[in-house]
C-alpha positions, 0 to 999 in steps of 0.5 A: 724900351721893352721889359728886360728880365734879370738873368736868373741867379743861382741858388747859392748866390740867392740864399747867400743874399738872403737875410737870415733871422734867428728863426730861419737859422734855427729852421736850417739847423733843424733840417741839417741835424735831421739829415745828419741823424738820418745818415747816422741810422744808415751807418748804424744799421750798416755797422750792425751787419757785422753781427751776421758775420760772427762774434769775432767780426763784431768784436773787431769792428767794436775795437774800431769804434773805440778809437779817439776819432769815433769818440769825437764823432760820438760826441758830435752825434750827441750835439746833433741829437741834443739840438734836434730834440731841444729845437723840436720841443721849441717848435711844439711849444711855439705851434701849440702853446701860443709860444710864437711871442716867446720864440726868440727867448725859447731859442736862446734857452735851446742854444744855451742848454744845448751848449751846456749839455754839449760841454758837459758830455764832452767832460764826461766822455773825455775826462779819463783820456785827458787825465791819462794824458796829463798823468804821463807828464808827471 
């Protein structure tokens, strides 16, 4: 009987079967956060174009950015920046400082510090709105 090659599988199915290790997940998250930060730069530049339409247009746009939805989006943007920066430092240590033998411990530090900073920034950003929400219950 002649060799019968298997039909090609789709990209998604192939990647879902792939066993992801900690380093692989960190690599994927680093790329995703990089894409998110790149997208943010374009949104930021677009938002600043209102400056060309005068102070009133810019002030109106800034009022939009003060809504609770944008505060949550800003908090999520902070998480992208923190993860990308911390993981980038981990990559430098692994590549330049012979840190490959410690990469799992370094990754744990990245995740732990990232979570602490994310929660801390959430407390700083939302302390006043949450306090005001509970103050109205008194």
